[in-house]
C-alpha positions as CSV (number, residue, x, y, z in Angstrom):
1,X,0.2,0.3,-0.2
2,X,3.0,2.4,1.1
3,X,4.5,1.5,-2.7
4,X,1.2,2.6,-4.3
5,X,0.8,5.3,-2.8
6,X,4.5,6.2,-3.4
7,X,4.8,9.9,-5.3
8,X,6.4,9.2,-8.3
9,X,9.1,11.7,-9.8
10,X,5.6,13.1,-11.9
11,X,4.0,14.1,-9.3
12,X,1.3,11.2,-9.2
13,X,1.2,8.0,-7.2
14,X,2.5,4.9,-8.5
15,X,-0.5,3.3,-8.8
16,X,-1.4,6.1,-11.1
17,X,1.6,6.1,-13.4
18,X,1.6,2.2,-13.9
19,X,-2.2,2.6,-15.0
20,X,-0.9,5.9,-17.0
21,X,2.3,3.6,-18.5
22,X,-0.2,0.4,-19.4
23,X,-3.1,2.8,-21.2
24,X,-0.1,4.8,-23.2
25,X,1.2,1.2,-24.3
26,X,-2.3,0.1,-25.4
27,X,-3.1,3.6,-27.7
28,X,0.4,3.7,-28.5
29,X,0.6,4.8,-32.3
30,X,2.5,2.0,-34.4
31,X,4.5,4.3,-36.7
32,X,7.6,7.1,-35.8
33,X,6.9,8.7,-33.1
34,X,8.1,11.2,-34.4
35,X,5.7,11.2,-37.1
36,X,2.9,11.6,-34.8
37,X,4.4,12.9,-31.4
38,X,2.3,16.9,-32.9
39,X,-1.4,14.5,-33.2
40,X,-0.6,11.9,-30.3
41,X,-3.0,14.1,-28.7
42,X,-6.0,12.7,-31.7
43,X,-5.2,9.5,-30.0
44,X,-5.8,10.5,-26.3
45,X,-9.4,11.9,-27.0
46,X,-10.1,8.9,-29.4
47,X,-9.5,6.7,-26.7
48,X,-11.1,8.9,-24.1
49,X,-14.6,9.0,-26.3
50,X,-14.0,5.0,-26.7
51,X,-14.2,4.4,-23.4
52,X,-18.0,6.1,-23.5
53,X,-17.5,9.5,-21.6
54,X,-19.6,11.7,-21.3
55,X,-17.8,14.8,-22.8
56,X,-19.5,17.9,-24.0
57,X,-17.3,20.5,-23.7
58,X,-13.8,21.2,-24.5
59,X,-12.6,21.3,-21.0
60,X,-14.4,18.2,-19.9
61,X,-12.3,16.3,-23.0
62,X,-9.2,17.8,-21.9
63,X,-10.0,16.8,-18.2
64,X,-10.5,13.9,-19.2
65,X,-7.3,13.3,-20.9
66,X,-5.4,15.0,-17.8
67,X,-6.9,12.0,-15.6
68,X,-6.1,9.2,-18.1
69,X,-2.7,9.9,-19.4
70,X,-1.3,12.9,-16.8
71,X,-0.4,15.0,-19.5
72,X,-1.8,18.4,-19.4
73,X,-2.8,20.4,-22.9
74,X,-4.1,24.0,-23.7
75,X,-7.6,23.9,-24.4
76,X,-7.1,25.6,-27.5
77,X,-4.8,22.8,-28.5
78,X,-7.7,20.2,-27.7
79,X,-9.8,22.2,-29.8
80,X,-7.2,22.0,-32.8
81,X,-6.9,18.5,-32.6
82,X,-11.0,18.2,-31.9
83,X,-11.0,20.4,-35.7
84,X,-9.0,17.5,-37.2
85,X,-10.5,14.9,-36.5
86,X,-13.9,15.9,-37.5
87,X,-12.4,17.1,-40.7
88,X,-11.5,13.1,-41.3
89,X,-14.8,12.0,-40.4
90,X,-12.5,10.0,-37.0
91,X,-15.6,12.0,-34.4
92,X,-18.3,13.6,-34.7
93,X,-20.4,16.5,-32.5
94,X,-24.4,15.3,-32.3
95,X,-26.2,16.7,-30.1
96,X,-23.7,18.8,-28.4
97,X,-22.1,16.1,-27.4
98,X,-18.1,14.4,-29.4
99,X,-18.9,11.2,-30.2
100,X,-16.6,8.5,-32.1
101,X,-17.4,6.7,-35.3
102,X,-19.3,3.2,-34.1
103,X,-16.3,1.3,-36.3
104,X,-13.3,2.9,-34.5
105,X,-14.8,2.6,-31.2
106,X,-15.1,-0.7,-31.9
107,X,-11.6,-0.7,-33.0
108,X,-9.8,1.1,-30.1
109,X,-11.8,-1.4,-27.7
110,X,-11.3,-4.3,-29.3
111,X,-7.2,-3.3,-29.4
112,X,-7.8,-2.3,-25.2
113,X,-8.8,-5.8,-24.9
114,X,-6.6,-7.7,-26.8
115,X,-3.8,-5.6,-25.0
116,X,-5.3,-7.0,-21.3
117,X,-5.8,-10.4,-22.6
118,X,-2.0,-10.4,-23.9
119,X,-0.7,-9.0,-20.5
120,X,-3.0,-11.6,-18.6
121,X,-0.9,-14.4,-20.5
122,X,2.4,-12.8,-19.7
123,X,1.9,-12.8,-16.1
124,X,0.2,-16.4,-16.2
125,X,2.8,-17.9,-18.3
126,X,5.5,-16.4,-16.2
127,X,3.6,-17.5,-12.9
128,X,3.3,-21.0,-14.0
129,X,7.1,-21.3,-14.8
130,X,7.3,-20.4,-11.1
131,X,5.7,-22.9,-9.6
132,X,6.9,-24.9,-12.1
133,X,10.5,-24.1,-11.0
134,X,9.6,-23.7,-7.0
135,X,7.5,-26.3,-6.5
136,X,7.4,-25.6,-2.7
137,X,5.8,-22.2,-3.3
138,X,1.7,-22.5,-2.6
139,X,-0.2,-20.8,-4.8
140,X,-0.9,-17.8,-2.6
141,X,3.4,-17.5,-2.0
142,X,3.4,-17.4,-6.2
143,X,0.6,-14.3,-6.4
144,X,2.8,-12.2,-3.8
145,X,5.8,-12.8,-6.1
146,X,3.9,-11.6,-9.0
147,X,2.1,-8.6,-7.1
148,X,6.0,-7.8,-6.2
149,X,7.1,-8.0,-10.0
150,X,4.3,-5.6,-10.5
151,X,6.0,-2.9,-8.1
152,X,9.3,-3.5,-9.6
153,X,8.7,-3.4,-12.9
154,X,7.0,0.3,-12.1
155,X,10.4,1.0,-10.3
156,X,12.2,-0.3,-13.9
157,X,9.5,1.8,-16.2
158,X,9.8,5.1,-14.2
159,X,13.7,5.0,-13.9
160,X,14.0,4.1,-17.7
161,X,11.4,7.4,-18.9
162,X,12.8,9.5,-16.2
163,X,17.0,9.1,-17.4
164,X,16.4,8.8,-21.3
165,X,13.8,12.0,-20.9
166,X,16.3,13.7,-19.2
167,X,18.8,13.5,-22.3
168,X,16.8,15.2,-24.3
169,X,15.5,18.0,-21.3
170,X,18.6,18.3,-18.7
171,X,17.1,21.0,-17.0
172,X,14.5,19.0,-15.9
173,X,13.9,17.7,-12.1
174,X,12.9,13.8,-12.6
175,X,15.1,12.2,-9.4
176,X,17.0,8.9,-10.2
177,X,17.2,5.7,-8.2
178,X,19.9,3.6,-7.6
179,X,20.5,0.2,-8.9
180,X,16.4,-1.2,-8.5
181,X,18.1,-5.0,-8.0
182,X,20.6,-4.6,-4.6
183,X,17.9,-2.0,-3.6
184,X,14.7,-3.9,-4.0
185,X,13.9,-4.9,-0.5
186,X,14.0,-1.8,0.3
187,X,11.0,-1.1,-1.7
188,X,9.0,-4.3,-1.5
189,X,7.5,-5.9,0.6
190,X,9.4,-7.8,3.4
191,X,9.4,-11.6,2.5
192,X,11.3,-14.3,3.8
193,X,14.6,-14.8,3.3
194,X,14.2,-18.0,0.5
195,X,11.1,-15.5,-1.5
196,X,13.8,-12.5,-1.4
197,X,15.9,-15.0,-3.5
198,X,13.6,-16.1,-5.7
199,X,12.3,-12.6,-6.3
200,X,16.3,-11.4,-7.0
201,X,16.9,-14.2,-10.1
202,X,13.0,-13.7,-11.2
203,X,12.6,-10.4,-11.1
204,X,15.8,-10.3,-13.6
205,X,14.9,-13.6,-15.7
206,X,11.4,-11.6,-16.6
207,X,13.1,-9.5,-18.7
208,X,15.8,-11.9,-19.9
209,X,14.2,-14.9,-20.6
210,X,11.4,-14.1,-22.0
211,X,9.8,-15.1,-25.4
212,X,8.2,-12.9,-28.3
213,X,4.6,-11.9,-26.5
214,X,6.6,-10.8,-23.1
215,X,9.3,-9.5,-25.4
216,X,6.5,-6.9,-27.1
217,X,4.5,-6.5,-23.9
218,X,8.1,-4.9,-22.1
219,X,8.6,-2.9,-25.2
220,X,5.7,-1.5,-25.1
221,X,5.7,-0.5,-21.8
222,X,9.2,0.9,-22.1
223,X,8.0,2.7,-25.0
224,X,4.7,4.2,-22.4
225,X,7.1,5.3,-20.2
226,X,9.8,7.2,-22.0
227,X,6.4,9.2,-24.0
228,X,4.8,9.3,-20.5
229,X,8.0,11.5,-18.9
230,X,9.4,13.4,-22.1
231,X,5.6,14.5,-22.9
232,X,5.4,15.9,-19.7
233,X,8.3,17.5,-19.8
234,X,8.2,18.9,-23.9
235,X,4.8,17.6,-25.0
236,X,5.5,18.8,-28.3
237,X,8.4,17.2,-28.1
238,X,10.4,19.6,-30.7
239,X,13.8,18.1,-29.4
240,X,13.2,14.8,-31.1
241,X,11.9,15.7,-33.9
242,X,14.7,18.3,-34.8
243,X,17.0,15.4,-34.2
244,X,19.0,15.3,-37.4
245,X,21.1,11.5,-36.7
246,X,23.1,11.9,-39.7
247,X,27.0,12.2,-39.1
248,X,26.4,11.7,-35.3
249,X,30.0,10.2,-33.7
250,X,28.8,7.5,-31.4
251,X,31.9,6.3,-29.5
252,X,31.1,2.9,-27.7
253,X,32.7,1.9,-24.3
254,X,34.7,-1.0,-24.2
255,X,31.2,-3.3,-22.2
256,X,29.3,-2.4,-25.3
257,X,32.1,-4.7,-27.8
258,X,32.0,-7.2,-25.7
259,X,28.2,-7.6,-26.6
260,X,28.9,-7.0,-29.9
261,X,31.5,-9.3,-30.2
262,X,29.5,-12.1,-28.2
263,X,31.2,-12.0,-24.8
264,X,27.6,-11.3,-22.6
265,X,25.6,-14.4,-24.5
266,X,23.8,-15.1,-27.9
267,X,20.6,-12.9,-27.0
268,X,22.3,-9.7,-25.5
269,X,24.9,-9.7,-29.1
270,X,22.0,-9.7,-31.3
271,X,20.8,-7.0,-29.9
272,X,23.8,-5.0,-29.6
273,X,24.2,-6.1,-33.5
274,X,20.4,-4.9,-34.3
275,X,21.7,-1.0,-32.4
276,X,24.4,-0.8,-34.5
277,X,22.4,-2.0,-37.4
278,X,19.5,0.7,-36.8
279,X,22.6,3.7,-36.0
280,X,24.1,3.5,-39.3
281,X,20.7,3.0,-41.4
282,X,20.1,6.9,-39.6
283,X,23.8,8.0,-40.7
284,X,25.5,7.5,-37.4
285,X,29.0,6.8,-36.9
286,X,29.9,4.3,-34.4
287,X,33.3,4.3,-33.5
288,X,35.9,3.5,-30.7
289,X,39.0,5.4,-30.0
290,X,42.6,4.3,-30.1
291,X,42.8,4.0,-26.2
292,X,39.3,1.9,-26.4
293,X,41.3,-0.4,-28.5
294,X,44.8,-0.4,-26.5
295,X,42.1,-1.2,-23.7
296,X,40.2,-3.9,-25.0
297,X,43.7,-5.6,-26.0
298,X,45.5,-5.5,-22.6
299,X,42.0,-6.6,-21.5
300,X,42.2,-9.7,-23.7
301,X,45.8,-10.4,-22.0
302,X,44.8,-10.2,-18.2
303,X,41.8,-12.5,-19.2
304,X,44.0,-14.9,-20.8
305,X,47.2,-14.5,-17.8
306,X,43.8,-15.0,-15.6
307,X,42.4,-17.7,-16.4
308,X,46.2,-19.5,-17.3
309,X,46.3,-19.3,-13.1
310,X,43.7,-21.5,-12.0
311,X,42.6,-25.0,-12.9
312,X,39.4,-25.1,-15.4
313,X,36.0,-25.9,-13.3
314,X,34.2,-29.0,-14.4
315,X,31.4,-27.8,-17.3
316,X,28.9,-27.6,-14.9
317,X,30.4,-25.2,-12.2
318,X,31.5,-22.7,-15.2
319,X,28.3,-22.7,-17.0
320,X,27.0,-21.3,-13.5
321,X,29.9,-18.9,-12.7
322,X,28.6,-17.7,-16.3
323,X,25.6,-16.6,-14.9
324,X,26.1,-15.7,-12.2
325,X,28.8,-13.2,-12.0
326,X,27.6,-9.5,-12.7
327,X,30.2,-8.7,-14.6
328,X,30.6,-10.1,-18.1
329,X,33.8,-10.3,-19.7
330,X,36.4,-12.4,-21.3
331,X,36.4,-14.9,-18.4
332,X,32.8,-15.3,-18.0
333,X,32.4,-15.6,-21.8
334,X,35.1,-18.2,-21.5
335,X,33.3,-20.4,-19.0
336,X,30.5,-20.4,-20.9
337,X,32.0,-21.5,-24.3
338,X,33.9,-24.2,-22.3
339,X,30.9,-25.4,-20.9
340,X,29.3,-25.8,-24.6
341,X,32.2,-26.8,-26.3
342,X,35.0,-27.8,-24.0
343,X,37.1,-25.4,-25.5
344,X,40.8,-24.6,-24.5
345,X,42.1,-21.4,-23.1
346,X,44.4,-20.9,-26.1
347,X,42.1,-21.9,-28.9
348,X,39.3,-19.3,-27.2
349,X,41.8,-16.1,-27.3
350,X,42.7,-17.3,-30.8
351,X,39.6,-15.5,-32.1
352,X,39.9,-12.2,-30.4
353,X,43.8,-11.9,-31.6
354,X,43.0,-9.3,-34.6
355,X,41.0,-6.5,-32.8
356,X,40.9,-4.4,-35.4
357,X,39.9,-6.6,-38.1
358,X,37.1,-7.4,-35.5
359,X,36.1,-3.5,-35.4
360,X,36.0,-3.4,-39.3
361,X,34.1,-6.3,-39.8
362,X,31.4,-4.7,-36.9
363,X,31.2,-1.5,-39.1
364,X,33.1,0.2,-35.9
365,X,35.9,3.4,-37.2
366,X,38.9,3.6,-35.0
367,X,39.7,6.7,-34.5
368,X,42.5,8.6,-32.9
369,X,41.2,12.5,-32.6
370,X,43.0,13.8,-29.6
371,X,43.9,10.7,-27.8
372,X,47.3,11.6,-27.7
373,X,46.7,14.9,-26.4
374,X,44.4,13.9,-23.4
375,X,46.5,10.9,-22.2
376,X,48.5,13.7,-19.9
377,X,45.5,16.0,-19.7
378,X,45.2,17.8,-16.0
379,X,41.1,17.4,-17.1
380,X,41.3,13.3,-17.2
381,X,42.6,13.5,-14.0
382,X,40.0,15.3,-12.2
383,X,37.6,13.2,-13.8
384,X,39.2,10.1,-12.9
385,X,39.2,11.4,-9.5
386,X,35.4,12.6,-9.3
387,X,34.5,9.4,-11.0
388,X,36.2,7.1,-8.5
389,X,35.1,8.8,-5.9
390,X,31.5,8.6,-7.0
391,X,32.5,5.1,-7.5
392,X,33.3,4.1,-4.2
393,X,36.2,1.4,-5.5
394,X,33.9,-0.5,-7.1
395,X,35.9,-0.2,-10.6
396,X,39.2,-1.2,-11.8
397,X,41.4,2.2,-12.1
398,X,42.2,1.5,-15.5
399,X,38.5,1.6,-16.1
400,X,37.6,4.5,-14.3
401,X,40.2,6.7,-16.1
402,X,39.1,5.5,-19.3
403,X,35.5,6.2,-18.8
404,X,37.0,10.0,-17.7
405,X,39.2,9.8,-20.5
406,X,36.1,9.8,-22.7
407,X,33.2,12.1,-20.6
408,X,36.6,14.7,-21.4
409,X,36.9,13.3,-25.2
410,X,33.3,13.9,-25.7
411,X,33.4,17.0,-24.1
412,X,36.4,18.3,-26.5
413,X,34.9,17.1,-29.4
414,X,31.5,19.0,-29.0
415,X,33.4,21.7,-28.3
416,X,31.1,23.8,-25.9
417,X,28.2,23.0,-23.6
418,X,25.3,21.7,-25.0
419,X,22.0,22.6,-24.6
420,X,20.3,21.0,-26.5
421,X,19.8,17.9,-27.7
422,X,19.5,17.7,-31.2
423,X,22.3,19.4,-30.9
424,X,24.3,17.0,-29.5
425,X,27.0,15.4,-33.3
426,X,28.8,13.2,-30.4
427,X,27.9,10.7,-27.4
428,X,30.0,8.2,-25.7
429,X,27.7,4.7,-25.4
430,X,28.2,2.3,-22.7
431,X,26.7,-0.3,-20.6
432,X,27.5,0.8,-16.9
433,X,24.2,2.3,-15.9
434,X,26.9,3.7,-12.8
435,X,28.8,6.2,-15.8
436,X,25.8,7.5,-16.9
437,X,23.9,8.4,-14.0
438,X,27.3,10.1,-12.6
439,X,26.8,11.5,-16.1
440,X,23.6,13.0,-15.2
441,X,23.7,13.6,-11.4
442,X,27.0,14.6,-10.4
443,X,27.7,16.7,-14.0
444,X,29.3,19.9,-12.9
445,X,28.5,21.1,-16.4
446,X,24.9,21.9,-17.8
447,X,24.4,21.2,-20.7
448,X,23.2,17.0,-22.6
449,X,24.7,14.5,-20.5
450,X,27.5,13.0,-22.2
451,X,27.1,9.3,-21.5
452,X,24.4,7.5,-23.0
453,X,22.9,3.8,-22.4
454,X,22.6,1.3,-25.0
455,X,19.2,0.6,-23.6
456,X,18.8,4.7,-23.7
457,X,19.9,5.0,-27.1
458,X,17.9,2.8,-28.3
459,X,14.8,4.1,-27.0
460,X,15.8,7.4,-28.4
461,X,15.8,5.3,-31.8
462,X,12.6,4.3,-31.3
463,X,11.6,8.0,-32.3
464,X,12.8,7.5,-35.7
465,X,12.6,3.8,-36.2
466,X,9.4,2.4,-37.2
467,X,8.5,-0.7,-34.5
468,X,9.3,-3.9,-35.3
469,X,9.9,-7.6,-33.6
470,X,13.3,-7.4,-33.9
471,X,13.2,-4.0,-32.8
472,X,11.6,-4.7,-29.9
473,X,13.3,-7.8,-29.1
474,X,16.7,-5.7,-29.6
475,X,15.1,-3.5,-27.4
476,X,14.1,-5.2,-24.6
477,X,17.3,-7.1,-24.6
478,X,19.5,-3.8,-24.5
479,X,17.5,-2.7,-21.3
480,X,18.4,-6.1,-18.9
481,X,21.7,-5.9,-18.7
482,X,22.4,-2.2,-17.2
483,X,19.0,-1.9,-15.0
484,X,18.7,-5.7,-14.0
485,X,22.2,-6.4,-12.8
486,X,24.1,-6.0,-9.2
487,X,27.4,-4.8,-10.5
488,X,28.5,-5.6,-6.8
489,X,27.2,-8.7,-6.1
490,X,29.6,-10.9,-7.7
491,X,32.7,-10.1,-9.1
492,X,34.1,-12.3,-11.5
493,X,37.3,-12.2,-9.6
494,X,35.3,-13.7,-6.6
495,X,33.5,-16.1,-9.0
496,X,36.7,-17.5,-9.8
497,X,38.2,-17.9,-6.4
498,X,35.0,-20.1,-5.8
499,X,35.2,-22.3,-8.3
500,X,38.9,-23.0,-8.6
501,X,38.8,-23.7,-4.8
502,X,35.5,-26.4,-6.0
503,X,37.6,-27.9,-8.3
504,X,41.0,-28.3,-6.5
505,X,38.8,-30.2,-3.8
506,X,37.0,-32.3,-5.7
507,X,33.6,-30.4,-4.8
508,X,31.8,-30.6,-8.2
509,X,28.4,-29.7,-6.9
510,X,26.6,-26.7,-8.6
511,X,24.7,-26.5,-5.6
512,X,26.8,-25.6,-3.1
513,X,28.6,-23.2,-6.0
514,X,25.0,-22.0,-6.4
515,X,25.2,-20.8,-2.0
516,X,28.3,-19.4,-2.0
517,X,27.8,-17.0,-5.1
518,X,24.8,-16.2,-3.7
519,X,26.0,-15.2,0.5
520,X,26.9,-11.8,0.4
521,X,29.1,-11.8,3.6
522,X,31.1,-15.0,2.5
523,X,31.5,-13.3,-0.8
524,X,32.6,-10.2,0.5
525,X,35.0,-11.4,3.2
526,X,37.3,-13.4,0.4
527,X,37.0,-10.5,-2.2
528,X,40.1,-8.8,-1.3
529,X,41.6,-11.1,1.5
530,X,45.1,-12.8,1.1
531,X,45.2,-16.5,-0.6
532,X,45.5,-18.9,2.9
533,X,42.3,-16.4,4.3
534,X,40.2,-17.5,1.3
535,X,41.6,-20.9,1.5
536,X,40.6,-20.7,5.5
537,X,36.8,-18.7,4.8
538,X,36.3,-21.1,1.6
539,X,36.9,-25.0,3.9
540,X,34.6,-23.4,6.2
541,X,31.8,-22.1,4.2
542,X,32.0,-24.7,2.1
543,X,31.6,-28.0,4.5
544,X,29.0,-25.5,6.5
545,X,26.9,-25.3,2.5
546,X,27.4,-29.0,2.5
547,X,25.8,-29.9,5.4
548,X,22.8,-27.2,5.2
549,X,22.1,-29.2,1.5
550,X,22.8,-32.3,3.5
551,X,19.9,-31.6,6.8
552,X,17.4,-30.0,4.0
553,X,18.1,-33.6,1.6
554,X,17.7,-35.1,4.9
555,X,14.7,-33.3,6.1
556,X,12.9,-33.8,2.0
557,X,13.2,-37.2,2.5
558,X,11.9,-37.3,5.6
559,X,9.8,-35.6,4.2
560,X,8.9,-37.9,1.2
561,X,9.0,-41.0,3.6
562,X,6.9,-39.6,5.6
563,X,4.3,-38.4,2.6
564,X,5.3,-42.0,1.3
565,X,3.7,-43.3,4.5
566,X,0.9,-41.2,4.1
567,X,-0.1,-42.2,0.8
568,X,-0.1,-45.5,1.5
569,X,-2.3,-45.2,4.5
570,X,-4.0,-43.1,1.7
571,X,-4.1,-45.8,-0.7
572,X,-5.4,-48.1,2.2
573,X,-8.2,-46.2,2.7
574,X,-9.1,-45.5,-0.8
575,X,-8.9,-49.4,-1.1
576,X,-11.5,-50.1,1.8
577,X,-14.0,-47.4,0.7
578,X,-13.8,-49.1,-2.9
579,X,-14.3,-52.2,-1.3
580,X,-16.9,-51.3,0.7
581,X,-18.6,-48.9,-2.4
582,X,-18.4,-52.7,-4.0
583,X,-20.0,-54.4,-1.4
584,X,-22.5,-51.6,-0.9
585,X,-23.0,-51.3,-4.6
586,X,-24.1,-55.3,-4.7
587,X,-26.6,-54.4,-1.2
588,X,-27.9,-51.4,-3.2
589,X,-28.6,-53.8,-6.0
590,X,-30.6,-56.1,-4.5
591,X,-32.4,-53.3,-2.3
592,X,-33.1,-51.6,-5.9
593,X,-34.0,-55.0,-7.6
594,X,-36.7,-55.9,-4.0
595,X,-38.2,-52.2,-4.9
596,X,-38.6,-52.7,-8.4
597,X,-40.7,-55.9,-7.8
598,X,-42.5,-54.4,-4.5
599,X,-43.1,-51.3,-7.5
600,X,-44.2,-54.3,-9.8
601,X,-46.7,-55.6,-7.5
602,X,-48.1,-52.7,-6.1
603,X,-48.7,-51.6,-9.7
604,X,-50.2,-54.4,-10.6
605,X,-52.6,-54.2,-7.6
606,X,-53.4,-50.4,-8.2
607,X,-54.3,-51.5,-11.5
608,X,-57.1,-54.1,-10.4
609,X,-58.2,-51.7,-7.9
610,X,-58.4,-49.3,-10.1
611,X,-60.3,-51.7,-12.5
612,X,-62.6,-52.7,-9.5
613,X,-63.3,-49.0,-8.5
614,X,-64.0,-47.9,-12.3
615,X,-66.8,-50.9,-12.4
616,X,-67.9,-49.8,-8.9
617,X,-68.0,-45.9,-10.1
618,X,-70.1,-47.2,-13.1
619,X,-72.6,-49.1,-11.0
620,X,-73.0,-46.1,-9.3
621,X,-73.9,-44.6,-12.0
622,X,-76.6,-46.6,-13.3
623,X,-77.8,-46.8,-9.3
624,X,-77.8,-43.7,-9.5
625,X,-79.8,-43.1,-12.6
626,X,-82.5,-45.8,-11.2
627,X,-82.6,-44.1,-8.3
628,X,-83.7,-40.6,-9.8
629,X,-86.5,-42.6,-12.2
630,X,-88.1,-44.2,-9.0
631,X,-87.4,-40.7,-7.2
632,X,-89.2,-38.9,-10.2
633,X,-92.1,-41.8,-10.0
634,X,-92.4,-41.6,-6.5
635,X,-92.8,-37.8,-6.8
636,X,-95.5,-38.5,-9.6
637,X,-97.5,-40.2,-7.3
638,X,-97.2,-38.1,-4.1
639,X,-98.3,-35.4,-6.2
640,X,-101.3,-37.6,-7.4
641,X,-102.1,-38.9,-4.0
642,X,-101.8,-34.9,-2.8
643,X,-104.1,-34.2,-5.9
644,X,-106.5,-36.9,-4.6
645,X,-106.7,-35.6,-1.2
646,X,-107.1,-32.1,-2.4
647,X,-110.2,-33.1,-4.6
648,X,-111.8,-35.6,-2.0
649,X,-111.8,-32.8,0.1
650,X,-113.6,-29.9,-2.0
651,X,-116.1,-33.0,-2.9
652,X,-117.1,-34.1,0.1
653,X,-116.7,-29.9,1.6
654,X,-119.3,-29.5,-1.4
655,X,-121.7,-32.2,-0.9
656,X,-121.5,-31.2,2.7
657,X,-122.4,-27.6,1.5
658,X,-125.3,-29.0,-0.4
659,X,-126.8,-31.6,1.6
660,X,-126.5,-29.7,5.2
661,X,-127.8,-26.7,6.2
662,X,-125.0,-24.3,8.7
663,X,-124.5,-20.9,8.8
664,X,-121.5,-19.4,7.3
665,X,-119.4,-19.5,10.4
666,X,-119.8,-23.3,10.1
667,X,-119.0,-23.3,6.2
668,X,-116.1,-21.6,6.9
669,X,-114.7,-24.1,9.6
670,X,-115.7,-27.0,7.7
671,X,-113.3,-25.1,5.0
672,X,-110.8,-24.9,7.5
673,X,-110.4,-28.1,8.5
674,X,-110.3,-29.5,4.9
675,X,-107.5,-26.9,4.5
676,X,-106.0,-28.5,7.4
677,X,-106.0,-31.9,5.8
678,X,-105.0,-31.2,2.6
679,X,-101.7,-28.9,4.4
680,X,-101.4,-32.1,6.5
681,X,-101.6,-34.4,2.6
682,X,-99.2,-32.1,0.8
683,X,-96.5,-31.5,3.6
684,X,-96.5,-35.3,4.4
685,X,-96.1,-36.3,0.8
686,X,-93.5,-33.0,-0.5
687,X,-92.4,-31.7,3.1
688,X,-93.2,-28.5,4.7
689,X,-91.9,-25.8,2.2
690,X,-94.7,-27.2,0.0
691,X,-97.0,-27.9,2.0
692,X,-96.3,-23.6,2.6
693,X,-96.4,-23.1,-1.0
694,X,-100.0,-24.2,-1.0
695,X,-101.3,-22.6,1.6
696,X,-102.6,-19.5,0.1
697,X,-104.1,-21.0,-3.2
698,X,-105.8,-23.7,-1.4
699,X,-107.0,-21.3,1.2
700,X,-108.8,-18.9,-1.5
701,X,-110.1,-21.6,-3.6
702,X,-111.9,-22.6,-0.6
703,X,-113.2,-19.2,0.1
704,X,-114.5,-19.2,-3.6
705,X,-116.5,-22.5,-2.7
706,X,-117.7,-21.5,0.5
707,X,-118.8,-17.9,-1.2
708,X,-120.5,-19.6,-4.1
709,X,-122.6,-22.0,-1.5
710,X,-123.7,-18.6,0.3
711,X,-124.6,-17.3,-2.9
712,X,-126.2,-20.1,-4.3
713,X,-128.5,-20.2,-0.6
714,X,-129.6,-16.3,-1.3
715,X,-130.9,-17.3,-4.3
716,X,-132.9,-20.3,-3.9
717,X,-134.0,-18.8,-0.3
718,X,-135.5,-15.4,-2.3
719,X,-136.6,-17.9,-5.0
């Protein structure tokens, strides 16, 4: 969290810088930077609009660019770029809002997605390699190491961008850091000693052992870092655009010659030769001074004599020493070739006997200009003193004086202090990052630096050379050596002392050698010690490492034995479970078969019961029909009976009224009695409700009957 919130040299946090570099790498044009730098703001505008940001005004668009890409433009510059994009039909203004065409938007979003997927694959493949190399690491350990790599990578990108940007604008205030590998534990999260060693080795390997996809990914990030730093200093990049390379003379350091003649390994050699080709294609003159030739011949002689003094180590130890030594020269080159081809020392050095011819074959001019005059020049002595003090004794005097000589040589050839990058026609190309830092940080003279590292020069060439796979691979390869090797950890002489004593004491275990190489306390003790002290320290430490390895192997064997026992128990348990499962399978099969039979029986019974129920339902239905018919018949008979009773009552009442003389009251009572009898019969046969319904009708009828007889009686009486 502290690293994420750390403020970088550009005034933004480390996490913001990492995200900005990533975004710029995704949006970066594929052509030469110098061709598009004036219109790179067009790319930024399209990137903003492709993410569906609401931008109704020039100011809102400018603010979005500042937020994403951390580069400040004036609103007038944004307006000018908008005009270009509208004129080319790339964007349009609709409804008061700037919009990107659907085709362009899809293209940009697709490119961003491809870049993100590519980045994921790079990290996942690297994590898989780490897990395979170190089986003891847990998944959580690998994830933590990958997180630390992201922090380290941001530091590398920041330093690369700042140091290269200072070449084109030395007046800018961009503080620089020290060696990143030796300094990494000061800014990375604290981890176990084992993981710390893995980080130091594998973070370098991330850059040096990558495939084409990883090379391309790193090269894009480096480009983006340089652009963000360069454009922050000068958003028009005017110095780069004005850079006329034809006739520029580049003196090359001895360490770069080592790369050219395959002393640092095939990968570095291919990269250095590519750089030479690009520089010469741009009209530059690659040169060495006679002083460098003399130093190279002296180095050859010293290296040959040095190797002759020691016993030739076993091949495995020679290969390991060449890989672990942080200074690459003729000695490490011989170890590497001997491990591969078993070549003798004399055969090896015959290859480099004619240095003049080698330089001519490489297309490097040998120049004598000012070399004689500067041999005794007081300025060179003063420069050597200041440089030696800065390096604190970490370089041999002959190397310090050689580098001081060339700083003075280039300054004299320039003739004056150069304040503009494009005016510098002489440079000193080196692979020693300590020298370039001295030139930028301790330089008492104002103006454009004199020394430039190989990777910085390749980055500057990137601005005028189109992007290609060859360029990306060479560019990425040249980054690794100066940035990612700790120059102080294992000098060649120290490595030679260790493998010589291992050979003499018949210790051929590479694991012992590897642990001695990485033990900084031990290597510091023997670096400048006397022979007897070295022998004593070596024997003590070698025995300690052997015991350490033996104890670890024993512990590993015990652990393996324990794991094997656990595996055996687990296998027995699995077998028991398999037997139990098989047994249970048999019982389960029987149970299933029994249940199936029961199910079939129940099914048959259910079918029979269903048939009975269907038959019963049919019988009930028929019975209900018959009952309904009977009920209708009974109802008819009841109605007949009721009506019969009613008729009888009427007849009886009428006869009574006719034959028996009675008063009106008695007639009413008789009629009422007949009504009661009728209603009683109706209630009996049809229920009370029906009787109630008939009461009024029958009562009215009987009333009418009474009235009729009353009228008849009155008529007869009068007659």
